[in-house]
TORRO-482423 format. One record per residue: residue in three letters; x, y, z of N, C-alpha, C in turn. Coordinates in steps of 0.1 Angstrom, whole numbers, plus 5000, padded with zeros to 4 digits. Example, Ala and Ser with C-alpha at 12.3 -4.5 7.8 and 13.67 -1.06 7.14 Angstrom:
% residues 2
{ronu "ala",{5132,4943,5078},{5123,4955,5078},{5132,4967,5078}}
{ronu "ser",{5128,4978,5071},{5137,4989,5071},{5129,5000,5079}}
This chain:
% residues 91
{ronu "met",{8582,5142,6475},{8589,5130,6470},{8604,5132,6471}}
{ronu "ala",{8608,5144,6472},{8623,5146,6473},{8629,5140,6486}}
{ronu "thr",{8621,5140,6496},{8626,5134,6509},{8622,5120,6510}}
{ronu "lys",{8632,5111,6513},{8629,5097,6515},{8631,5094,6530}}
{ronu "asn",{8624,5084,6535},{8626,5080,6548},{8638,5071,6549}}
{ronu "pro",{8644,5069,6561},{8656,5061,6562},{8655,5046,6557}}
{ronu "leu",{8643,5040,6558},{8641,5027,6553},{8642,5026,6538}}
{ronu "asp",{8636,5036,6531},{8637,5037,6517},{8651,5038,6512}}
{ronu "arg",{8658,5047,6519},{8673,5049,6515},{8680,5036,6517}}
{ronu "leu",{8678,5029,6528},{8685,5017,6531},{8682,5006,6520}}
{ronu "ala",{8669,5005,6517},{8665,4996,6507},{8671,4999,6493}}
{ronu "ser",{8672,5011,6489},{8678,5014,6476},{8693,5012,6477}}
{ronu "leu",{8700,5015,6488},{8714,5012,6489},{8716,4997,6488}}
{ronu "gly",{8708,4989,6495},{8709,4974,6495},{8708,4969,6481}}
{ronu "glu",{8698,4974,6473},{8696,4970,6459},{8708,4974,6451}}
{ronu "glu",{8714,4985,6453},{8726,4989,6445},{8738,4980,6448}}
{ronu "val",{8740,4977,6461},{8751,4968,6465},{8749,4954,6459}}
{ronu "ile",{8737,4949,6459},{8734,4936,6454},{8736,4936,6438}}
{ronu "gly",{8732,4946,6432},{8734,4948,6418},{8749,4948,6414}}
{ronu "lys",{8757,4956,6421},{8771,4957,6419},{8778,4943,6422}}
{ronu "ala",{8774,4937,6433},{8780,4924,6436},{8777,4913,6425}}
{ronu "ala",{8765,4914,6419},{8762,4904,6409},{8770,4906,6396}}
{ronu "gln",{8775,4919,6394},{8783,4922,6382},{8798,4918,6385}}
{ronu "asn",{8802,4918,6397},{8816,4915,6401},{8818,4900,6399}}
{ronu "pro",{8828,4896,6391},{8831,4882,6389},{8835,4874,6402}}
{ronu "thr",{8843,4881,6410},{8847,4875,6423},{8835,4872,6432}}
{ronu "ala",{8827,4882,6433},{8815,4880,6442},{8806,4870,6436}}
{ronu "ser",{8805,4869,6423},{8796,4859,6417},{8802,4845,6420}}
{ronu "lys",{8815,4843,6419},{8821,4830,6422},{8819,4827,6437}}
{ronu "leu",{8820,4837,6445},{8818,4834,6460},{8804,4830,6462}}
{ronu "met",{8794,4836,6456},{8780,4832,6458},{8778,4818,6452}}
{ronu "gln",{8784,4814,6441},{8782,4801,6435},{8789,4791,6445}}
{ronu "ser",{8800,4794,6450},{8807,4785,6460},{8798,4783,6472}}
{ronu "ala",{8792,4794,6477},{8784,4793,6489},{8772,4784,6486}}
{ronu "met",{8766,4785,6475},{8754,4777,6471},{8758,4763,6470}}
{ronu "gln",{8769,4760,6464},{8774,4746,6462},{8777,4740,6476}}
{ronu "met",{8783,4748,6485},{8785,4743,6498},{8773,4740,6506}}
{ronu "arg",{8763,4748,6504},{8750,4746,6511},{8744,4733,6506}}
{ronu "glu",{8744,4730,6493},{8739,4718,6487},{8746,4706,6493}}
{ronu "arg",{8759,4707,6494},{8768,4696,6499},{8764,4693,6514}}
{ronu "val",{8763,4704,6521},{8760,4702,6535},{8746,4696,6537}}
{ronu "asp",{8736,4700,6529},{8723,4693,6529},{8724,4678,6526}}
{ronu "asp",{8732,4675,6516},{8734,4661,6512},{8740,4653,6523}}
{ronu "leu",{8751,4659,6529},{8757,4652,6540},{8748,4650,6552}}
{ronu "ser",{8740,4660,6555},{8731,4659,6566},{8721,4648,6564}}
{ronu "lys",{8716,4646,6551},{8707,4635,6548},{8714,4622,6550}}
{ronu "arg",{8726,4621,6546},{8734,4608,6547},{8736,4605,6562}}
{ronu "val",{8739,4615,6570},{8741,4613,6584},{8729,4608,6591}}
{ronu "arg",{8717,4614,6587},{8704,4609,6592},{8702,4594,6589}}
{ronu "gly",{8706,4591,6577},{8705,4577,6572},{8714,4568,6581}}
{ronu "leu",{8726,4572,6584},{8735,4564,6592},{8730,4563,6606}}
{ronu "glu",{8724,4573,6611},{8718,4572,6625},{8708,4561,6625}}
{ronu "ala",{8699,4561,6615},{8689,4550,6615},{8695,4537,6614}}
{ronu "met",{8705,4535,6606},{8712,4522,6604},{8719,4518,6617}}
{ronu "glu",{8725,4528,6624},{8731,4525,6637},{8721,4520,6647}}
{ronu "lys",{8709,4526,6647},{8699,4522,6656},{8694,4508,6653}}
{ronu "arg",{8692,4505,6640},{8688,4491,6637},{8699,4481,6640}}
{ronu "leu",{8712,4485,6638},{8723,4476,6641},{8723,4473,6656}}
{ronu "asn",{8721,4483,6665},{8721,4481,6679},{8710,4472,6683}}
{ronu "gln",{8698,4473,6677},{8687,4464,6680},{8690,4450,6676}}
{ronu "met",{8697,4448,6664},{8701,4435,6660},{8711,4429,6669}}
{ronu "glu",{8721,4437,6674},{8731,4432,6683},{8725,4427,6696}}
{ronu "lys",{8715,4434,6701},{8708,4430,6713},{8701,4417,6711}}
{ronu "arg",{8694,4416,6699},{8687,4403,6697},{8696,4392,6695}}
{ronu "leu",{8708,4394,6689},{8718,4384,6687},{8724,4380,6701}}
{ronu "ala",{8726,4390,6709},{8731,4386,6723},{8722,4378,6731}}
{ronu "lys",{8709,4381,6729},{8699,4372,6736},{8699,4358,6731}}
{ronu "leu",{8700,4357,6718},{8700,4344,6712},{8712,4336,6715}}
{ronu "glu",{8724,4342,6715},{8736,4336,6719},{8736,4333,6734}}
{ronu "gly",{8731,4342,6741},{8731,4339,6756},{8722,4328,6759}}
{ronu "gly",{8711,4326,6753},{8702,4315,6755},{8708,4302,6751}}
{ronu "ser",{8715,4301,6740},{8721,4289,6735},{8734,4285,6743}}
{ronu "lys",{8741,4295,6748},{8753,4292,6756},{8750,4286,6770}}
{ronu "thr",{8740,4291,6776},{8737,4287,6790},{8734,4271,6790}}
{ronu "pro",{8725,4266,6782},{8723,4252,6782},{8735,4244,6779}}
{ronu "ala",{8743,4248,6770},{8755,4241,6766},{8765,4240,6777}}
{ronu "arg",{8766,4249,6785},{8774,4249,6797},{8769,4239,6807}}
{ronu "lys",{8756,4239,6809},{8750,4230,6819},{8752,4215,6814}}
{ronu "thr",{8750,4213,6802},{8751,4199,6797},{8766,4195,6797}}
{ronu "ser",{8775,4203,6795},{8789,4199,6795},{8793,4197,6809}}
{ronu "ser",{8788,4205,6819},{8792,4203,6833},{8785,4190,6838}}
{ronu "ser",{8773,4188,6834},{8766,4176,6838},{8773,4163,6832}}
{ronu "lys",{8778,4164,6820},{8785,4153,6815},{8798,4150,6822}}
{ronu "lys",{8805,4161,6826},{8817,4159,6834},{8813,4152,6848}}
{ronu "thr",{8803,4157,6853},{8799,4151,6866},{8795,4136,6864}}
{ronu "thr",{8788,4133,6854},{8784,4119,6851},{8796,4111,6848}}
{ronu "ser",{8805,4116,6840},{8816,4108,6836},{8826,4106,6848}}
{ronu "ser",{8826,4115,6857},{8835,4113,6869},{8829,4104,6879}}
{ronu "lys",{8816,4102,6879},{8809,4093,6888},{8811,4079,6883}}
{ronu "lys",{8811,4077,6870},{8813,4063,6864},{8827,4058,6866}}
{ronu "ser",{8837,4067,6868},{8851,4062,6869},{8854,4057,6882}}
């Protein structure tokens, strides 16, 4: 039992480092900041995913609107040009 293998030594050293870091106020603040940043990044990524879905829906609505506007504009042009033709023939 006096001889430890390298993995056991590494594990015990890692535990010591983590224990000392937890007692250090600066390291504790650093860990808290890192955890808060992770939460913020998660929140922002959820919002961005929501924006992507909204953008997709907006693009679909714009296409539908363009079709509707395009369909109503074409007959209006034909009727206005036919009125001009009709009015010029009467003169």
